[in-house]
N, C-alpha and C positions, 0 to 999 in steps of 0.2 A: 503494499499500500503507501509505503515511504517513497519507493522508488518510482511509483506511478505518479505520486504528487510532486517528486524533482522533475519528472517530465513535463509537466506542465508550467511549474513556478520554479525560478531559481533566485538566489541571493545575487544582489547588484554587487559586482567585485570592487565597485567605487564606493560603496557604503555598507556599513556593518548592520543598517537598519533597512534597507530596502529590498523589495523582492521585485521581481518582474516576470512577466510572462516568457516563456521559452519561445514563443512564436506570436508575432502580431495576428495571426488569423484565428489564434485560440482565444486572445482578448478580443478581438471583434464578435467571435460568435457567441462568448458568454454575455459581452455587454447586450448583445442585440436580443438575446433570450430575457434579458429584464424588461418587465413592462415600464411604460412611461413615467408613472407616478415613481417606482422604486428606482430608477435611474435618477432621477430628480431628488429623490431623499437622501441618495448615496453621494450624489455631487455636493449637495449641502452638507451634509455631516464632513465631506472631506474638506470643502470651504471653511467651515468654523474651526475644523481641527486645525488647518494651516494658520488660521488667525491666531489662534491661541500658542501654536508652538514657535512661530515666528512672528511675536507680537512684536519684539524689539528690534526687528529688521525687516518688515514687511516689504521694503523697497525692492529686496532680491526676490520677490513671488508675486508681485503685482499680476503677471500674465497668468499666472496659474491660478490665482484667487477670481480675477475677472474672469476667466474661462469656467471655474467650478459654481460661480455663483448665477453666471447666466444659464448655465445647463441644469442649476436646479429648478427654474422655470416655476416659480411660484412668486407671489406679491410681496410675501416678506422677505424676500431676497433680490427684488428689484432693484432697488434703491442701491444696493451694495452692488450690485453688478454693474451698475450705470457708473458709481462712483468710481469703483475699481477699473472699469474700462477705458474711463477718462484718463486716471493715472498710468495707467500699462500704456496707453498710446502715446504721452507725454514721454514716458520713460523711452520709449522704442525710438522717439524723433530724439532724442538726445545720444542716440548712438547710431544715428543715421538708417535706422531700419524704418523707412519711411511706408512699406507694403504692410507691415505688421500695424504700426500705428493706426493707418486707413483702416485696416480689419478690424481694431479695438474700438475705433469711433465710429465706424459703421454701425458695431453691434449695439453702441451705446445710441445712437441715432434712431435705430429699431425699438429700445427699451423706453426712449422719449415719450413714445406714443403711449405707453402702459402709465408711464409715469405723469401724463398730463403736462409735460414741462412747457413753461413759459416761451412763447415765441424768440425773445431775446435769446435765450441760452439754445433753443434750436437754430437759429441764425448762425451763433457763434460756432455751434458744433458742424455746422454745413460749411462754414469757412474754414475752419481747421482742416478738415477733409479734403476740400478741395485744394488748400494750399500744398499739402504733402503729397496729393495725387497726382499733381502736375509733373512729379519728377520721374511718374513710372507708367501713368495713364492719362495723358493730357486730357482726352473727351471727357472721361471719369471726374477730372479735376473741374473743367469748366462747367460741367453739369451742376456740380455742389456751388462752385462760386456763384454760378446765376441764381440758383436755389437761395442760398443766402442773401443775394441783393433782393430779391423780391421780397423775402421776409422782413429785413431791414424796411424797406419803402412802406410795407403793410403796416407798420408801427411808427414809421416817419424817425427813424434812427438816423439822424444827419452824418453822426460820425461813423457808423457802419456803411453808409450808402457812400460816403465817400472813399473808404478804403476799397470796399469792392469794386467801385469805376477804377481806382487806381490798379488794382491788381489785375483787372480784367483786360485795362489797356495795356498793362505790361505783358498778360497771355497772349492777346491777339497781336500785337508786334513780333512777336519772338517767330523765328523761323521752324516752321513746323507745317504738316499738311493744313492746318487751320488758320493758317496766318491770315491777317485780314486788317490791313492797314485801316482804310475807312472806318471800321469798327473801333478798332483802337483809339484813332482819334474823336469818335463820339465819347467813347468812355473817358477819355482823357477832358474833353467838353465838359463833362458832367463833374467830373471831380473838381476843376478849375473852380467851376461854380460854386461848388460846396466847400472848398477849401477854409473858409474863415469859420462855419459851423462845425464841420466834423475832423478837419486835419489835425494829426500830430507829425512829429517830426519825423518818425520812422517812415511813415506812409507818403510823406512828402518828400522824401529822399526818393523813394520809390516813382513817384509821379514824376520828379523831374528826370530819373535816370530813363524811364520809358518815353518822355517826351524828347529827350535827346536822341534816342535811337530812332523814334519815327520821323524825328525833323531831318535828320542824315537821310532817311530811306526815301523823304521827299524831296531830298535835293537842298535843304536848308541847313547846309554844315555849319553857317555862322550860329543860327538859334541851336543847332543841335551841341555845338561845343560850349556854350554858354549853360544850357540847360544841364550838362555832363559834369560842368563846373560846380554849378551850384549842389549837384546830387554829392558829388565827391566831399564838399565841404560838408553836408549834412551827416554823411555817415563818417567821416571824420571827426565830427565833434559828437556823436554819439559812440564813438569807440567801435563802431562796427567794420572790422576790417575786410570782412567777406563783400560786405555791399560795396565799399572802396574799391577794392581789388576788381570787382564786377566791372564797374564802369571805366576805369583807367585805359585797360588795354582795349576795349572795345572801342571807346573813342579814338584813339590813336589809327586801330586798324581801319575804323570807317572814314576817317578824315582822309589816311592815306590812300584808301580805295579811290576814293572821288578827286582826292588831290592829285594823284598820279594821272587822272584823265583830263583834269581841268584847271589843273590850281589847287593851292590849298584850302580854299574858301572860295565862296560865292563872290566876295568882291575882287578877288584876282583876276576870274574869268571875264568880269566886266570890266576891269580896267585894262585887260590886255585886248577888249574887242574881238575875244574870239567867237565869230558868229557860229561855227558849228557845234561848239560846246553850247553856246546857249542855247540852240534849237533841241539838242538832245537834252538837256535839263529840263526846259520848259515844256518838251514833250511828255517827258517821264513824270513830270510834277502832275500836270493835267490829267493823266490816266490815274495816278496814284490818290488824287484829291488833295489838293491843297492844304497844308496843316492850318489849324488855327493858331490863334494867338496863343503862345504859349505861356507858362506859368511863372515867366522870371520875375515880374515885378510884384508878385504877392508877398505881402508883409508878412515877414516871420513872427509878429506880435501876436497874429491871430492864431497860431499854433497853441494849443491850452493844454497838451497832454505830453509827455517826454517817452512813453513807450506804448507799443503795440502790441503788447504780449496778450495772449488771450485769456480771459477768464469767464469760468461759468458759474 
C-alpha cells in the first residue's frame, strides 16, 4: 500500500514539508473528480492556510493567494480575491512580468462585477490592464484604454480623461499595424484642451513626447524638437530616466532622418529655397493631416499632481 501511495505522490526534493504528484495527469484527474463546491472549499482552506503560515511575508506568495481565493468562488472570498489579484499584478509589473500582471488584473476586473466596484476604480483597472498589455498585445491594450476613457467620461473625471487621451495619442503614434496619425492628433487635441483640469507632470511629459513624435512624422521638425526638449526636461525633473532616455535617441534619429534629406529643420529647407524638398514635405503633410497647435505654451502652473501612479 505504501509503495502504491509513493507511485502517486512523492516528496519535493527541494522541501522537507512539501509533496507533489508523481505526474501532472494524476493531479488533473483527481482534481476533475472533485465537485465544484468541494474544489472551492479546498481552495479556500489552502488560501487561508497560506495567509496564516506566511503572515509575516505575504509578498512572496501574492500570486498563490490570488489564485486560491479566486478559485474558492464564494462571496466571502471575493474581496480577498480581488485585493490579492491587484497586489499580485503590481508585484508582477515590478519584475517586468507584464503578461502575468495583466492576467491578475483581468481576473480582478471580472471580480469587480461581483463586488459592484465603483466606476472610478473600474476605470483605473482598465487603465492598468491597457498600459501593461500594450507591451505584448497591442490590440488588447487599446481596447482596455478606450474602455477606461469611456468610464472616465461617464463620470466626468477630467484628470482621468486627460491621461487616457495622452496615452492613446502616444499609442496610435507608434509604429504598429494600428498606427493612425490623424487619430493620435485627435487624442492630443483633447488632451491639450484638458491639461489645465486633469494634467500631472508625468502625463504631461508623455504628451510632449508623443506630440514631438507626431510633429516629426508630419514634417514639423522644429516643433517636434521643442516638444521633445520639453518632455526631456519634465522626465529629468521627475527622475524618470527611462522616459528621458526614450525621448533623446528618438529625437536625434528622427531629425537626422529628415535632416539628411532636407536639412536639419523646417527653417533650413526654406532658407535654401529647395523647391523639390519643399514639394515633398508639403505633399506628405497634407496626406498625414497637419498637426494642431502643440502644447508647448501650456503653463506648468496648471499641473496639480506630481504622480501618475495608480491607486484603487
